[in-house]
C-alpha positions in Angstrom: -102.5 4.9 36.2 -102.0 8.2 38.7 -98.2 7.1 39.5 -97.6 5.8 35.4 -98.7 9.3 34.6 -96.1 10.8 37.1 -93.5 9.0 36.0 -94.1 9.6 32.1 -94.5 13.7 32.7 -91.3 13.5 35.1 -90.0 12.2 32.3 -91.5 14.8 29.9 -90.3 17.7 32.0 -87.2 16.5 33.1 -85.4 15.4 29.7 -83.4 18.6 29.0 -83.3 19.8 24.7 -81.2 17.8 22.3 -78.3 18.2 21.0 -78.2 15.7 18.8 -80.6 12.9 17.2 -79.1 10.2 18.9 -79.3 11.6 22.5 -83.0 12.0 21.5 -82.9 8.5 21.0 -81.3 7.7 23.7 -83.3 9.6 26.2 -86.5 7.8 24.4 -85.0 4.2 24.8 -83.8 4.6 28.7 -87.6 5.4 29.2 -88.7 2.1 31.5 -90.1 -0.8 29.2 -93.3 -1.4 30.4 -94.9 -5.2 29.3 -98.4 -5.6 28.0 -101.1 -5.1 30.7 -104.2 -7.3 31.3 -107.2 -5.4 31.0 -105.2 -1.7 30.0 -108.1 0.8 29.3 -106.9 3.4 26.9 -109.3 6.1 27.9 -108.0 5.8 31.4 -104.6 6.1 30.1 -105.5 9.4 27.8 -107.1 10.9 31.3 -104.4 10.0 34.0 -101.2 10.5 31.6 -102.5 13.2 28.6 -104.6 15.4 30.8 -107.5 14.4 28.7 -110.9 15.4 29.7 -113.0 12.1 30.3 -115.1 13.0 27.0 -112.1 14.0 24.9 -110.7 10.2 26.0 -114.0 8.3 25.2 -113.7 9.9 21.7 -110.2 9.7 20.6 -110.2 6.1 22.2 -112.5 4.9 19.5 -109.0 5.8 17.3 -106.8 3.9 19.3 -108.4 0.5 20.3 -106.0 -1.2 18.6 -103.6 -0.3 21.9 -103.1 -3.2 24.2 -100.2 -1.6 25.9 -99.1 1.9 27.1 -95.3 0.8 26.3 -95.6 2.6 22.4 -97.5 6.0 23.8 -95.0 6.0 26.9 -92.2 5.8 24.2 -93.9 8.6 22.3 -94.6 10.7 25.2 -90.7 10.5 26.4 -89.6 11.5 22.9 -91.9 14.5 22.3 -90.4 15.7 26.1 -86.8 15.0 24.6 -87.6 17.8 22.1 -88.2 20.0 24.8 -91.9 20.3 24.7 -94.1 20.9 28.0 -96.8 18.4 29.3 -99.0 21.4 28.3 -97.9 21.5 24.7 -97.4 17.7 24.3 -101.2 17.5 25.4 -102.3 19.8 23.0 -100.6 17.7 20.1 -102.3 14.8 21.6 -105.8 16.0 21.7 -105.4 17.2 18.3 -104.4 13.9 17.0 -104.5 11.0 19.3 -103.1 8.5 16.4 -99.7 10.3 17.5 -99.1 8.2 20.3 -99.4 5.2 18.0 -96.4 6.5 15.7 -93.3 4.1 15.9 -90.5 6.0 17.7 -87.4 4.8 15.0 -89.3 4.6 12.1 -91.5 7.3 12.1 -90.6 10.8 14.3 -87.5 10.1 14.4 -86.5 10.5 10.7 -89.0 13.3 10.5 -87.0 15.1 13.4 -83.7 14.1 11.3 -85.2 15.4 8.1 -86.5 18.9 10.1 -82.9 19.4 11.3 -81.2 18.7 8.5 -83.2 21.8 7.0 -81.8 23.8 9.7 -84.6 23.9 12.2 -83.7 23.9 15.9 -85.1 22.0 18.4 -87.2 24.6 19.8 -88.5 25.5 16.4 -89.7 21.8 15.9 -90.9 21.3 19.3 -93.1 24.4 18.3 -94.6 22.8 15.0 -95.6 19.9 16.6 -99.0 21.2 19.0 -99.7 23.1 15.7 -99.8 20.1 13.2 -99.3 16.7 14.8 -100.6 14.6 12.7 -98.0 15.7 10.0 -95.3 14.2 12.2 -96.8 10.7 11.2 -95.8 11.6 7.7 -92.1 11.5 6.1 -93.5 13.4 3.3 -93.2 16.4 5.8 -89.8 17.2 5.4 -89.8 17.6 1.9 -93.0 19.6 2.1 -90.9 22.1 4.5 -88.2 21.9 2.4 -90.5 23.2 -0.4 -92.2 26.3 1.9 -89.2 27.1 4.0 -88.1 29.1 0.8 -91.0 30.3 -0.3 -91.8 32.0 3.3 -88.4 33.4 4.0 -88.6 32.2 8.4 -89.1 29.4 10.2 -91.7 31.4 11.9 -93.6 33.2 9.0 -93.9 29.1 7.4 -95.3 28.1 11.5 -98.0 31.4 10.9 -99.3 30.2 7.8 -99.5 26.4 8.8 -101.5 27.6 11.7 -103.9 29.3 10.0 -104.2 27.1 7.2 -104.1 23.2 8.6 -104.2 21.9 5.1 -101.0 23.7 3.9 -98.6 20.8 4.7 -100.8 18.5 3.6 -101.5 19.8 0.4 -100.3 18.2 -3.3 -97.0 20.2 -4.2 -97.0 19.6 -7.5 -100.7 21.1 -7.7 -99.3 24.3 -5.4 -96.2 24.8 -7.5 -98.3 24.8 -10.7 -100.9 27.3 -9.1 -97.5 29.6 -8.3 -95.9 29.4 -11.4 -99.0 30.0 -13.2 -99.4 32.4 -16.1 -101.6 35.7 -14.7 -103.8 35.0 -17.2 -104.0 31.3 -16.2 -104.7 32.8 -12.8 -107.3 35.1 -13.6 -109.1 32.8 -15.2 -109.6 30.2 -12.4 -110.5 33.4 -10.5 -113.4 34.0 -12.7 -114.4 30.2 -13.1 -114.5 30.7 -9.0 -116.7 34.1 -9.2 -118.3 31.7 -12.0 -119.7 28.6 -9.7 -121.4 31.8 -7.4 -118.3 32.7 -5.3 -117.7 36.6 -5.5 -114.3 38.0 -5.0 -113.8 38.9 -1.5 -115.9 36.5 -0.2 -114.5 34.5 2.7 -115.3 31.2 0.9 -113.3 32.4 -2.6 -110.0 30.3 -1.2 -112.1 27.7 -1.1 -113.9 28.4 -4.5 -110.1 29.2 -6.2 -109.0 25.8 -4.7 -112.1 23.9 -5.8 -112.0 25.0 -9.6 -108.3 25.0 -10.2 -106.9 23.0 -13.1 -110.4 21.8 -13.9 -111.8 22.9 -16.8 -115.2 24.1 -17.5 -116.7 20.6 -19.1 -115.2 18.8 -15.8 -116.9 21.5 -13.4 -120.2 21.4 -15.4 -120.1 17.4 -15.1 -119.5 17.4 -11.0 -122.5 20.2 -10.9 -124.8 17.9 -12.9 -123.8 14.9 -11.0 -124.2 16.6 -7.3 -127.9 17.6 -8.4 -128.9 14.1 -9.5 -127.4 12.4 -6.5 -128.9 14.6 -4.2 -132.0 14.9 -6.1 -131.3 19.1 -6.2 -133.0 22.0 -7.8 -130.9 24.2 -9.8 -131.2 26.7 -7.1 -130.5 24.1 -4.8 -127.0 22.8 -6.0 -126.4 26.6 -6.9 -126.7 27.1 -2.6 -124.7 24.0 -2.1 -121.6 24.8 -4.4 -121.7 28.4 -3.4 -121.4 27.6 0.5 -119.4 24.5 -0.2 -117.2 24.4 -3.1 -115.1 22.0 -2.2 -117.9 19.3 -2.7 -116.3 20.1 -6.4 -113.4 18.2 -5.1 -115.3 15.2 -3.4 -115.1 11.9 -4.7 -118.4 10.4 -6.4 -118.3 7.4 -4.1 -118.3 9.6 -1.1 -121.2 12.0 -2.4 -123.4 8.8 -3.5 -122.9 7.2 0.0 -123.7 10.2 1.5 -126.9 10.9 -0.4 -127.9 7.2 -0.2 -127.6 7.4 4.0 -129.4 10.6 4.7 -131.6 10.7 1.8 -132.3 6.7 2.0 -131.7 5.6 5.3 -132.3 8.6 7.5 -135.2 10.1 5.1 -134.2 13.5 4.6 -135.3 16.4 2.1 -132.9 17.0 -0.2 -133.8 21.0 0.4 -132.9 20.2 4.3 -129.5 18.6 3.0 -128.7 21.8 0.3 -129.1 24.3 3.4 -127.0 21.8 6.1 -124.0 20.8 4.3 -121.8 20.4 7.0 -123.8 16.8 7.4 -122.0 15.9 4.2 -118.8 16.1 5.0 -119.1 14.2 8.3 -117.6 10.9 8.9 -120.1 8.6 8.0 -119.1 5.2 9.9 -117.4 7.2 12.4 -120.3 9.5 13.5 -123.0 10.0 10.8 -124.4 6.1 11.3 -124.0 5.7 15.2 -125.4 8.8 16.4 -128.7 7.8 13.3 -129.1 4.6 15.5 -129.1 6.2 18.6 -131.7 9.2 17.6 -133.7 6.2 16.2 -133.3 4.1 19.4 -134.4 7.4 21.2 -137.3 8.2 18.9 -138.9 4.7 18.5 -139.3 4.4 22.3 -140.4 8.0 23.2 -137.4 9.5 24.7 -137.3 12.0 22.5 -138.3 15.7 22.9 -139.2 18.2 20.3 -136.1 20.4 21.2 -134.0 18.4 18.3 -133.0 18.1 14.9 -130.8 15.4 12.7 -128.6 18.2 11.9 -128.1 19.4 15.3 -127.4 16.2 16.6 -125.1 15.2 14.0 -122.7 18.1 14.0 -122.5 18.5 17.6 -119.6 17.7 19.3 -119.1 14.5 21.0 -119.5 15.4 24.4 -122.1 17.3 23.8 -124.4 14.9 21.9 -123.5 12.0 24.5 -124.4 14.7 27.2 -127.7 15.5 25.9 -129.2 12.1 24.2 -127.4 9.5 26.1 -126.7 10.1 29.8 -130.5 11.0 30.6 -131.8 8.1 29.4 -128.5 5.8 31.8 -131.5 4.1 33.9 -133.5 2.3 30.4 -130.6 2.0 28.7 -127.6 1.8 31.0 -125.0 0.5 28.4 -126.2 3.2 25.4 -122.7 5.2 26.4 -120.7 2.1 25.8 -122.5 0.8 22.6 -122.2 4.0 21.0 -118.7 4.4 21.6 -118.3 0.6 20.0 -120.5 1.8 17.2 -118.2 4.6 16.3 -115.1 1.5 16.2 -117.9 -0.2 13.8 -119.0 -2.7 16.1 -122.1 -4.7 14.9 -123.1 -5.2 18.5 -123.8 -2.1 19.3 -126.2 -1.2 15.8 -128.3 -4.4 17.1 -128.1 -3.4 20.6 -129.4 0.5 19.7 -132.0 -0.6 18.0 -133.3 -2.6 21.2 -136.7 -2.2 19.6 -135.7 -5.5 17.5 -133.6 -7.7 20.4 -135.8 -8.5 23.0 -134.5 -7.2 26.7 -132.7 -10.8 27.5 -130.9 -10.6 24.6 -129.7 -7.0 24.9 -128.6 -8.0 28.3 -127.0 -11.0 27.1 -124.8 -9.3 24.2 -122.8 -7.0 27.6 -122.4 -10.4 29.5 -118.5 -11.1 29.8 -117.2 -13.7 27.6 -119.7 -12.0 24.7 -117.9 -12.4 21.2 -118.5 -9.0 19.7 -118.5 -8.9 15.6 -116.7 -6.1 13.8 -118.0 -4.6 10.7 -115.1 -4.3 8.2 
């Protein structure tokens, strides 16, 4: 792995800035092909080749579990190096968006770079955009977004600064953005009044989100969504007011998403509605990728007497992954040696981990059995 890291990073540093897309693709094509490796470890690759810390690698590997070979990631790293990116900038981009390593060079990355070059962006400018918004390079629509925004901002530097301050800018619906920009002054004033009407005062740090939440929604639709929030989370009028004021974009969340979060947090975890109303971040977290796996770990620890009094669901759910693992999993390695890998598996949707974590329902010999070589794991679709 260390030899591969030296090889890949040397390519990143040594490939000069491209003068044409053909030259860049040629540089990528010359990268030595690596056949699929038996036992290839995504986490080890991220640590050895991309400079991830071990906790970062474990978290990111849940999104890259389908990778069976370093071939495509190596090609992506070589391509990014060909843009003139430093190894540090490449590492920043991949840490922000590990799935960038799965992007097809010829199918996705090259067309995006070609499109941005056609807009007049230089290779250094494109290279500087990658660490700011790496996930946008996996979508060809990014070209049309920049084509729209560049004349508005006047220069690439001003646009990139705006993207840095608002990561959602390049993901925004251009039709809605254009409607906002071309709306009549009285319409904008009406939207501002509507934002204040849901309890967010002008000048508040949340006012921009409130404006985005109510933009082009009728008063009837806003009222209906507030009523749905109130009913779904069993909130009082005061509690739903707190929720909408602190997190206006809840008004834009789908009913299905809100229903599923309510069923999990209230019915399954057993949290009180008022508790959720004051800790709204929990509603926005991934249900299968974070909330459910952590709930099962906490349930296992609590029912086996391993939790002290210094914990709460809100704190446990919202901690960074490396902090959660350090606080709730590492101290129990002796009594639950497979809990860390089971937790990582649960983030990928593995039913095996969910059953194993609830060891109180599974005899010790069964808990050990599911970790024997050759055991076929079941994956939740």
